[in-house]
N, C-alpha and C positions, 0 to 999 in steps of 0.2 A: 050889087053883090048877090050872088045866088045862095041865099040862106037855106034853100031846100036841100042842098047837098050836105048840110051839116046836121047830124042827128039831133032832133029836138029843136032845130032852128036856132040854137044858141051858139054864140061864138066862144071857142075855148079861151080860157084865161091866158094872159101873158105870163111867162115864166122867166125868172131871172136865172141865167146860167153862168156859173163862175168858170172862167177859162184860165188855166194855169199854163201859159205858154209865152215864151219871150216874144216881145213885139206885138202882142195881142192885148187889147183892153181887158181888164180883169172881170168885168161883169157885162154880159149882153142880155137884153130882154128879147126873148123869142116867142113866137106863136106858131101853132100848127094850123094849116089850112085844112079844108075838107078832104083833100087827097092824102093828108098825113105828112105833108112836106113841112119841115121846120124852116122858118125864115126870121131874120132879125126885125125887131120893131124899132122904127126910128125914135130916138130919144124925145123928139118934139111932140110925138103923139101921146106920150105918157104924162105930159104936164097938164095941170088943171084937173086931175082926176080926184 
């Protein structure tokens, strides 16, 4: 991973986003990458934290 692209070299925290839409799970955990793109974080990666 190219941490140099992230200010301060720190990875942004994951954020829980509540989705109110039929057919969509109620809560997604998402993260922003260095480019500012938001992407979902797989549930498995949050276990054991």
